[in-house]
N, C-alpha and C positions, 0 to 999 in steps of 0.2 A: 477443558477444565471448567468447573462450575463453582459457585460460591460455597456450597455445602462442604466442599473438600478443604476449604481453608479456615472454616469457622471452628472455634474451640468452645466447648461448653464449660462455663465456670459459674457455679451457683445456680444452675438451671437456665442461665442466659447464654445465648450464642454470641460470642465476642469475635470480631475479626482479628486475625493475626497478621504478622508481617508477610506470611505466605499469600495473603489476598492481593498483594501487589502483582503477583503473577497473573491473576485473573484480570485486574485492571489494565495492566500493560498489554495483555493479549487482545483485549477488546478495543483499546485505543489504537493499536497497530492494525487490527482488522478494519476498523472504521476509516483510518487514514489511507490505507491502501485502496479500499473500495472507493473512497472519494477521489483519489488520484486517478484511478482507472476511469471513473465516470467523467471527470474533468477532461481527460485526454480524449475520450470518445466524443464528448461534446465539441471539443476543439476540432476534431477531425470532421465531424458533421458540419460545423459552421464553416470551416475552410472549404469543404466540398460545395456547400451552398453558395458561398461567395464566388467560387470558381465558376459554377454554372451560371450565375447571374451577372458575371463581370461584363458580358456583352462585348468582349474583345478589347476592352480598355486595358492597356499595359499595366498601369498602377494597380488596378483592382485584381488583375490576374496574378501579379507578383505578390501582392498582399495575401491572397488566398493560398498560393503555393507556399509562402513562408509559414502561414498558420498550419497547414497540413504537414509541412516538414518538421515544425516544432512538436506537433502531436506525435508523429512517428518517432522522433528522437526521444521523446519522453517515454513512450512505450518500450522502445529498444533499451533505454537506460534502466528501466525498472526490471526488464527481463535479464539484462546483463548483471545487475546487482544481485538478483536472486540466484543466478547461476554461479556467481563468484562465491556467495555464501555456501551453496551446496558443494562446490568443489573444495572449499576449505574444510567443510565437514567430512567429506569423503577421505581426504588425504591426512587430516589430523585426528579424526575420530572424536573431535569436540563438537557437541551439538550447539551451534550458535544461532539457529533459527527458532529455538524454543527458549523462552526466558524462564529459568527455573532457579528458585532460591534454595540453596542447600539447607538440609536440616541441621 
């Protein structure tokens, strides 16, 4: 969806309508999910680096494993949430992964 689909021309001027919230919400959600995936990837890399450089120290190794565990848990939770939304869509027929304001 783009901005031109939600603008209404009044008196020669293009005015945003309530439908533009769809575009704003979609872009915010895309940015939020992208940042979450990036943060989880960085956590995974940092945890791996900490694990490699722990030098056999039990506390450092445990901290690195905990960081990587949290990163994997975050990735798994994001995938499970998306799958739950898709399952709800399939069984109910209601599109909940797309924000649409009715006319």
